[in-house]
PAKEKOL-613254 format. One line per 2 residues: number of its first residue (from 1); their letters; for each residue x, y, z of C-alpha. Coordinates in nm, 2 decimals, decimal comma, m for minus. Layout:
N
NUM	A	X:Y:Z  ...
//
This chain:
104
1	MA	0,00:0,00:0,00  0,14:0,33:m0,10
3	VL	0,22:0,61:0,13  m0,02:0,91:0,07
5	TP	0,13:1,22:m0,09  0,13:1,54:0,12
7	AD	m0,16:1,68:m0,10  m0,36:1,35:m0,07
9	LT	m0,31:1,34:0,30  m0,42:1,70:0,34
11	EK	m0,74:1,61:0,15  m0,81:1,30:0,34
13	LK	m0,77:1,48:0,68  m1,04:1,73:0,58
15	GL	m1,28:1,43:0,62  m1,16:1,35:0,97
17	EA	m1,22:1,59:1,27  m0,91:1,71:1,46
19	WT	m0,66:1,46:1,32  m0,32:1,61:1,25
21	VA	0,00:1,51:1,09  0,28:1,43:1,33
23	GT	0,60:1,33:1,14  0,52:1,02:0,95
25	AI	0,19:0,95:1,14  m0,15:1,11:1,20
27	RK	m0,25:1,17:1,56  m0,55:1,28:1,77
29	EF	m0,61:1,33:2,15  m0,94:1,22:2,29
31	VF	m1,05:1,34:2,62  m1,29:1,14:2,84
33	QD	m1,47:1,19:3,16  m1,23:0,97:3,36
35	FP	m0,97:0,69:3,34  m1,23:0,40:3,32
37	EA	m1,38:0,57:3,02  m1,05:0,62:2,85
39	VL	m0,97:0,25:2,90  m1,31:0,15:2,78
41	FV	m1,25:0,35:2,45  m0,91:0,17:2,41
43	SA	m1,08:m0,17:2,47  m1,36:m0,08:2,22
45	LV	m1,08:m0,02:1,95  m0,96:m0,38:1,96
47	PG	m1,22:m0,55:1,74  m1,18:m0,30:1,45
49	AE	m0,81:m0,30:1,48  m0,80:m0,69:1,48
51	DS	m1,04:m0,72:1,19  m0,83:m0,48:0,98
53	DH	m0,50:m0,62:1,11  m0,39:m0,26:1,16
55	HP	m0,33:m0,12:1,51  m0,26:0,23:1,64
57	DI	0,00:0,34:1,88  m0,17:0,43:2,20
59	EI	m0,08:0,66:2,49  m0,32:0,67:2,80
61	HY	m0,27:0,98:3,03  m0,54:0,94:3,29
63	KK	m0,86:1,05:3,10  m0,67:1,14:2,78
65	VV	m0,60:0,89:2,49  m0,36:0,99:2,22
67	LS	m0,38:0,76:1,90  m0,12:0,77:1,63
69	YS	m0,16:0,58:1,31  0,12:0,51:1,06
71	TH	0,18:0,22:0,83  0,53:0,14:0,97
73	SE	0,62:m0,11:0,70  0,55:0,17:0,44
75	GG	0,72:0,44:0,63  0,42:0,68:0,65
77	VT	0,05:0,73:0,63  m0,15:0,51:0,40
79	EK	m0,53:0,45:0,33  m0,52:0,20:0,62
81	DI	m0,43:0,48:0,87  m0,71:0,70:0,74
83	DG	m0,95:0,40:0,77  m0,82:0,34:1,13
85	AA	m0,87:0,70:1,22  m1,23:0,70:1,09
87	MA	m1,29:0,38:1,29  m1,15:0,53:1,60
89	DA	m1,38:0,84:1,56  m1,68:0,61:1,51
91	VA	m1,59:0,42:1,83  m1,55:0,74:2,03
93	AT	m1,89:0,86:1,91  m2,06:0,56:2,07
95	LP	m1,92:0,64:2,41  m2,17:0,81:2,64
97	HL	m1,94:1,07:2,80  m1,69:1,19:2,55
99	EE	m1,61:1,54:2,69  m1,41:1,68:2,39
101	FG	m1,15:1,59:2,15  m0,87:1,78:1,98
103	DG	m0,52:1,77:1,86  m0,33:1,83:2,17
//
């Protein structure tokens, strides 16, 4: 799978809320009501990540979860990463107490 060109990546990110480019990855910070909800979100990502065989890098900081997607084998962002970001947004939208989300 080919790495997206900068122009293609910019265009793809227009369809995703608050995802930003961070080096050779895309990233987003999700903020939840508390730690259990943050962990619930991470757990809810598992089925989609396993089904697609594509997994984000995950950081948990109390009630904040930072996801980064990059296709490491390709050295940058591919369609798989865009699909993963869209899946993560969909999962977050199903959680009852998502406070806010942003890029940092």
